C-alpha positions as CSV (number, residue, x, y, z in Angstrom):
1,M,-20.6,-25.0,99.0
2,K,-18.5,-22.4,97.3
3,E,-19.3,-18.7,97.9
4,E,-17.3,-15.5,97.3
5,L,-17.3,-12.2,99.3
6,E,-18.1,-9.3,97.0
7,D,-17.0,-6.8,99.5
8,P,-14.1,-7.4,102.0
9,T,-16.1,-5.5,104.7
10,D,-19.0,-8.0,104.5
11,K,-19.5,-10.3,107.4
12,I,-18.7,-14.0,106.9
13,S,-22.1,-14.8,108.4
14,T,-23.8,-13.4,105.4
15,I,-22.7,-16.3,103.2
16,L,-22.7,-19.1,105.8
17,P,-25.8,-21.0,106.6
18,S,-27.5,-20.1,109.8
19,E,-27.3,-23.7,110.9
20,T,-24.1,-25.6,110.4
21,P,-24.3,-29.4,110.2
22,D,-22.2,-31.4,112.6
23,G,-18.7,-32.1,111.2
24,A,-18.9,-29.3,108.5
25,I,-15.7,-27.3,108.0
26,H,-15.6,-23.8,106.5
27,V,-12.3,-22.8,104.8
28,L,-11.5,-19.2,103.8
29,V,-9.1,-18.7,101.0
30,V,-7.6,-15.4,99.8
31,V,-6.9,-15.5,96.0
32,P,-4.8,-12.7,94.5
33,G,-6.9,-11.7,91.6
34,G,-4.2,-10.4,89.2
35,A,-1.7,-13.3,89.8
36,S,-4.5,-15.9,89.5
37,T,-5.9,-14.4,86.3
38,S,-2.4,-14.2,84.7
39,E,-1.4,-17.7,85.7
40,N,-4.8,-19.2,84.5
41,K,-4.4,-17.5,81.2
42,R,-1.0,-19.0,80.7
43,K,-2.3,-22.4,81.6
44,R,-5.2,-22.1,79.3
45,K,-2.9,-20.9,76.5
46,R,-0.6,-23.8,77.1
47,M,-3.5,-26.3,77.1
48,E,-4.9,-24.8,73.9
49,D,-1.5,-25.0,72.2
50,E,-1.0,-28.6,73.2
51,D,-4.6,-29.4,72.1
52,A,-4.2,-27.8,68.6
53,P,-4.4,-30.3,65.8
54,D,-0.8,-29.8,64.6
55,A,0.8,-28.8,68.0
56,W,3.3,-31.7,67.7
57,I,4.8,-30.1,64.5
58,K,5.2,-26.7,66.2
59,A,6.8,-28.3,69.2
60,I,9.4,-30.0,67.1
61,K,10.1,-26.8,65.1
62,D,10.5,-24.7,68.3
63,E,12.7,-27.2,70.2
64,Q,16.1,-25.7,70.9
65,D,18.9,-28.2,71.5
66,T,21.9,-26.2,72.7
67,V,24.2,-29.1,73.4
68,L,24.9,-31.6,70.6
69,P,25.3,-35.3,71.4
70,S,29.0,-36.1,71.2
71,T,29.1,-39.9,70.4
72,C,27.0,-42.1,68.2
73,E,25.5,-43.8,71.2
74,D,24.5,-40.3,72.5
75,V,22.9,-39.5,69.2
76,K,21.1,-42.9,69.3
77,D,19.7,-42.1,72.8
78,H,18.5,-38.7,71.5
79,L,16.7,-40.4,68.6
80,Q,14.8,-42.7,71.0
81,R,13.4,-39.9,73.2
82,A,9.6,-39.6,73.7
83,L,8.1,-36.6,72.0
84,H,7.4,-33.6,74.3
85,V,4.1,-33.1,72.6
86,K,2.4,-36.3,71.5
87,I,0.8,-36.8,68.1
88,P,-3.0,-37.1,67.9
89,V,-4.4,-40.2,66.1
90,N,-7.9,-40.9,64.8
91,D,-10.0,-44.0,65.5
92,R,-9.2,-45.9,62.3
93,L,-5.4,-45.5,62.6
94,F,-5.6,-46.2,66.4
95,Q,-7.5,-49.5,65.6
96,I,-4.8,-50.5,63.0
97,M,-2.0,-50.0,65.6
98,S,-4.0,-51.7,68.4
99,T,-4.6,-54.8,66.2
100,K,-0.9,-55.1,65.3
101,N,0.1,-54.6,68.9
102,S,-1.6,-57.8,70.2
103,T,1.7,-59.0,71.8
104,G,2.4,-55.5,73.3
105,E,5.7,-55.1,71.4
106,L,4.7,-51.7,70.1
107,S,3.4,-50.3,73.4
108,S,6.6,-48.5,74.3
109,M,6.9,-46.9,70.9
110,L,3.2,-45.9,70.8
111,D,3.6,-44.2,74.2
112,K,6.5,-42.2,73.0
113,L,4.7,-41.0,69.8
114,F,1.0,-40.7,70.3
115,E,-1.7,-39.4,72.5
116,P,-3.2,-42.2,74.7
117,E,-6.8,-41.8,73.3
118,P,-7.9,-41.3,69.7
119,R,-9.6,-38.2,68.5
120,E,-12.6,-38.0,66.3
121,T,-10.9,-36.0,63.6
122,L,-7.3,-35.0,62.6
123,S,-6.0,-32.2,60.5
124,D,-5.3,-33.0,56.9
125,I,-1.6,-32.5,57.5
126,T,-1.3,-34.9,60.4
127,A,-3.6,-37.4,58.8
128,A,-1.4,-37.4,55.6
129,V,1.8,-37.9,57.6
130,L,0.4,-40.8,59.7
131,R,-1.1,-42.6,56.7
132,E,2.4,-42.9,55.2
133,V,3.8,-44.3,58.5
134,I,0.9,-46.4,59.8
135,D,-0.9,-47.5,56.7
136,P,1.2,-46.9,53.6
137,L,0.6,-48.0,50.1
138,G,2.5,-51.2,49.2
139,S,5.8,-50.5,47.6
140,G,8.8,-52.6,46.6
141,S,9.5,-56.1,45.5
142,E,12.4,-58.2,44.5
143,S,12.1,-56.8,41.0
144,A,11.6,-53.2,42.0
145,T,13.9,-50.5,40.6
146,E,15.3,-47.5,42.5
147,D,12.6,-45.3,41.1
148,T,9.9,-47.6,42.6
149,Y,11.0,-46.7,46.1
150,H,11.2,-42.9,45.6
151,H,7.7,-42.3,46.8
152,L,8.3,-44.2,50.0
153,W,11.7,-42.6,50.7
154,D,10.4,-39.1,49.9
155,S,7.2,-39.4,51.9
156,V,8.8,-40.8,55.1
157,I,12.0,-38.9,54.9
158,A,12.2,-35.8,52.8
159,M,8.6,-34.6,53.0
160,L,8.4,-35.2,56.7
161,L,11.7,-33.3,57.4
162,R,10.4,-30.4,55.3
163,L,7.2,-30.3,57.3
164,V,8.9,-30.2,60.8
165,T,11.9,-28.0,60.0
166,D,10.8,-25.6,57.2
167,G,13.9,-26.8,55.3
168,N,13.9,-27.9,51.7
169,F,15.3,-30.8,49.7
170,R,16.6,-31.6,46.2
171,R,16.5,-35.0,44.6
172,N,19.4,-35.4,42.1
173,T,19.0,-37.6,39.1
174,N,21.5,-40.2,37.9
175,A,21.9,-38.3,34.7
176,S,25.2,-36.8,35.8
177,S,26.8,-40.1,36.8
178,S,28.4,-40.5,33.3
179,T,30.2,-37.2,33.7
180,G,32.1,-38.4,36.8
181,A,30.4,-35.8,39.0
182,Y,29.4,-37.1,42.4
183,R,26.2,-35.7,44.0
184,P,24.1,-37.5,46.7
185,D,20.8,-38.9,45.6
186,L,19.0,-36.6,48.0
187,C,20.1,-33.4,49.7
188,F,18.2,-31.8,52.6
189,Y,19.0,-28.2,53.4
190,G,18.2,-26.6,56.8
191,M,15.9,-23.6,56.9
192,N,17.5,-20.6,55.2
193,S,20.7,-22.5,54.7
194,N,22.8,-23.6,51.7
195,V,24.3,-26.5,53.7
196,C,23.3,-30.1,52.9
197,V,22.9,-31.1,56.5
198,F,21.3,-34.4,55.7
199,R,22.0,-36.4,52.6
200,G,20.9,-39.8,51.2
201,E,22.3,-42.5,49.0
202,E,19.8,-45.0,47.7
203,K,19.8,-48.4,46.0
204,A,16.9,-50.8,45.0
205,S,18.8,-53.9,46.2
206,G,22.2,-55.1,47.3
207,E,24.4,-54.6,50.4
208,L,23.7,-51.7,52.7
209,D,27.5,-51.0,53.0
210,V,27.5,-49.8,49.4
211,P,25.4,-46.6,49.9
212,V,26.9,-46.1,53.3
213,K,30.4,-45.9,51.6
214,E,29.1,-43.6,49.0
215,L,27.9,-41.1,51.6
216,H,31.5,-40.3,52.6
217,E,34.2,-41.7,50.3
218,K,34.0,-38.8,47.8
219,L,33.0,-36.1,50.3
220,T,35.3,-33.1,51.0
221,W,34.9,-32.0,54.6
222,R,34.0,-28.3,54.6
223,Y,31.9,-28.0,57.7
224,D,34.2,-26.1,60.1
225,D,33.5,-26.7,63.8
226,A,30.4,-28.9,63.3
227,P,31.1,-32.4,64.8
228,Y,29.1,-34.0,62.1
229,V,26.4,-33.8,59.4
230,F,23.9,-36.5,58.9
231,G,22.9,-39.0,56.2
232,Y,20.9,-42.1,55.4
233,A,21.7,-45.1,53.3
234,A,18.7,-46.9,51.8
235,V,18.5,-50.3,50.1
236,G,14.9,-51.0,49.4
237,L,13.0,-51.1,52.7
238,L,16.2,-51.0,54.8
239,V,17.3,-47.5,55.9
240,C,20.4,-46.8,58.0
241,L,20.9,-43.4,59.7
242,V,24.5,-42.2,59.6
243,A,26.6,-39.5,61.3
244,I,29.3,-38.2,58.8
245,R,32.4,-36.9,60.5
246,K,35.7,-35.4,59.4
247,D,38.3,-38.0,58.8
248,E,41.3,-36.8,61.0
249,K,43.7,-39.1,59.1
250,T,43.1,-37.4,55.7
251,G,42.3,-33.9,57.0
252,S,39.9,-33.1,54.2
253,G,38.0,-36.4,53.9
254,A,35.1,-37.8,55.8
255,K,34.0,-41.1,57.5
256,A,30.6,-42.5,58.3
257,E,29.4,-43.9,61.6
258,Q,26.2,-46.0,61.5
259,I,23.7,-45.0,64.1
260,E,20.8,-47.4,63.6
261,T,19.2,-49.5,60.8
262,Y,15.4,-49.7,60.4
263,N,13.2,-52.0,58.3
264,L,10.3,-50.0,56.8
265,G,8.6,-53.2,55.8
266,G,6.9,-53.5,59.2
267,L,4.9,-51.2,61.4
268,K,7.4,-51.4,64.3
269,G,10.3,-50.4,62.0
270,R,8.4,-47.5,60.5
271,L,7.3,-46.2,63.9
272,S,10.9,-46.5,65.2
273,F,12.2,-44.7,62.1
274,F,9.5,-42.0,62.4
275,L,10.4,-41.2,66.0
276,A,14.1,-41.2,65.2
277,L,13.7,-38.8,62.3
278,L,11.6,-36.4,64.2
279,N,14.2,-36.3,67.0
280,L,17.1,-36.1,64.5
281,S,15.5,-33.0,62.9
282,T,15.9,-31.1,66.2
283,L,19.7,-31.3,65.7
284,F,19.8,-29.8,62.2
285,R,19.7,-26.2,63.3
286,P,22.5,-26.4,66.0
287,V,24.7,-28.3,63.5
288,V,24.1,-25.7,60.7
289,D,24.8,-22.8,63.1
290,L,28.3,-24.1,63.5
291,I,29.0,-24.2,59.8
292,Q,30.3,-21.2,57.9
293,P,27.6,-20.0,55.4
294,L,28.1,-21.1,51.8
295,G,27.6,-18.8,48.8
296,I,25.4,-21.3,46.9
297,P,23.5,-24.4,47.9
298,E,25.6,-27.5,47.9
299,Y,25.0,-29.8,44.9
300,T,22.7,-27.3,43.3
301,T,21.8,-27.0,39.6
302,I,21.7,-23.6,37.9
303,R,19.9,-23.2,34.5
304,R,20.8,-20.1,32.6
305,S,18.4,-18.2,30.4
306,N,20.4,-19.3,27.3
307,G,19.8,-23.0,28.2
308,V,23.2,-23.8,29.7
309,Q,22.9,-26.1,32.7
310,I,25.5,-25.8,35.5
311,E,25.7,-28.7,38.1
312,F,27.7,-28.2,41.2
313,A,29.0,-31.6,42.3
314,E,31.3,-32.6,45.2
315,D,34.7,-31.7,43.6
316,C,33.7,-30.3,40.2
317,V,31.3,-28.3,38.1
318,V,29.6,-29.8,35.1
319,K,28.5,-27.4,32.3
320,T,26.1,-28.8,29.8
321,Y,25.2,-27.0,26.6
322,P,21.8,-27.1,24.8
323,Q,21.2,-28.3,21.3
324,S,20.6,-24.7,20.2
325,M,24.2,-23.7,20.9
326,P,27.3,-24.4,18.9
327,S,28.7,-26.6,21.7
328,D,31.5,-28.2,19.6
329,D,33.0,-24.8,18.9
330,I,32.6,-23.7,22.5
331,I,34.3,-26.8,23.8
332,R,37.1,-26.6,21.3
333,N,37.7,-23.0,22.3
334,L,37.8,-24.0,26.0
335,R,40.3,-26.7,25.3
336,E,42.6,-24.3,23.6
337,L,42.2,-21.6,26.2
338,H,43.0,-24.0,29.1
339,R,46.0,-25.4,27.1
340,L,47.4,-21.8,26.7
341,M,46.8,-21.0,30.4
342,K,48.6,-24.2,31.5
343,K,51.5,-23.5,29.1
344,H,52.0,-20.0,30.6
345,S,51.5,-21.2,34.2
346,V,48.5,-18.9,34.9
347,P,47.8,-19.4,38.6
348,N,44.4,-20.0,40.4
349,V,42.3,-21.0,37.4
350,V,39.9,-23.9,37.2
351,E,41.1,-27.1,35.5
352,L,39.4,-28.6,32.5
353,K,39.2,-32.2,33.5
354,K,36.9,-33.7,30.8
355,T,35.1,-32.8,27.6
356,N,32.4,-34.7,25.8
357,M,31.3,-33.5,22.3
358,K,28.6,-36.1,22.1
359,E,26.9,-35.4,25.4
360,K,27.8,-31.6,25.0
361,Y,29.3,-31.1,28.4
362,V,32.6,-30.1,30.1
363,R,33.8,-30.9,33.6
364,L,35.7,-28.3,35.4
365,T,37.5,-28.7,38.7
366,P,37.9,-25.6,40.9
367,I,41.1,-24.9,42.7
368,G,40.7,-24.6,46.5
369,L,37.7,-25.0,48.7
370,L,34.2,-23.6,48.5
371,S,34.5,-21.0,51.3
372,P,34.6,-17.2,51.5
373,P,37.9,-15.3,52.2
374,E,38.8,-15.2,55.8
375,N,40.9,-12.0,55.7
376,A,41.8,-9.0,53.5
377,Q,44.7,-10.8,51.8
378,Q,42.6,-13.7,50.7
379,L,39.9,-11.3,49.5
380,L,42.4,-9.4,47.4
381,M,43.8,-12.6,45.9
382,A,40.2,-13.7,45.0
383,L,39.4,-10.4,43.4
384,R,42.7,-10.5,41.4
385,D,41.8,-13.9,40.0
386,I,38.3,-12.8,39.1
387,L,39.4,-9.5,37.5
């Protein structure tokens, strides 16, 4: 029996039965009304938040990691953590995973990722994400090209990261490869940041070491006090997550440390990679916070109103002219201008590295690093060069 005294002056006997059965115990509890109400509201709010259809996305976005893992092993441990808020799953997807978990090898991974019981319905967002991980469309074969894999790589990497971080990504084409300009196949930028905190190199086939090497061999380290930025190397269905660090031997170069390799051809590999990428995304913000802001997005492309396209690559800028412009005359004038500046030893100007009349582009190499002035003297020197 549960009764409540409306008035503290009421007698207890008014709510107790006249005859008490043998062995019955009456307990009086004083509940502070204000504190109880406030605490209950907080509990209800927390339960409602965790029960929301996309609560897992909000939990990842809101997570604040103040201490970055120092070693690759520490990063790997971070990537294997269970999610704080588990992902809901519907009956169909739950059944698919249960069927493929007949030996129990997926049990640990399922516990880290998903709620223990299926829900009747999922939000469109969560359902779309899980379909790509649990029940994706078939992709890839021995004869597949790099373009064949773009949907897979974008859906399980770029689109997922954009969802859980509010960042953005840019996929670069191979069109600039003939110019000698290096740009990663995919660049992911943290929220409100111009820094490519996560980059990818991709191949349809071959050795995984090839794209791993491409991630760092042409990179100029410009990330200040950040211990690393991140990347992935993909060869077909194999994806390797990488920490890219400053190469202390060269000072301005970089080196890559492989964290873990995943096979997206099977459910176990996709689930492991899914968990790893969700946990990795929580490190983007603290890494970016350690990097001095850049004036423009790394590896971006600017298209002028007159049709001129400007591509910012790792160590150069490529300027491509449209058919409508007299590109031959422009390129000849640039050659002569740079010849005269070199002859007269004009300081602090870009270097004209390559010209191509047929493809209508020039490749220019900036002098110095892409970073704002650190003091008044550097600012004055920069203004002098501009003016």
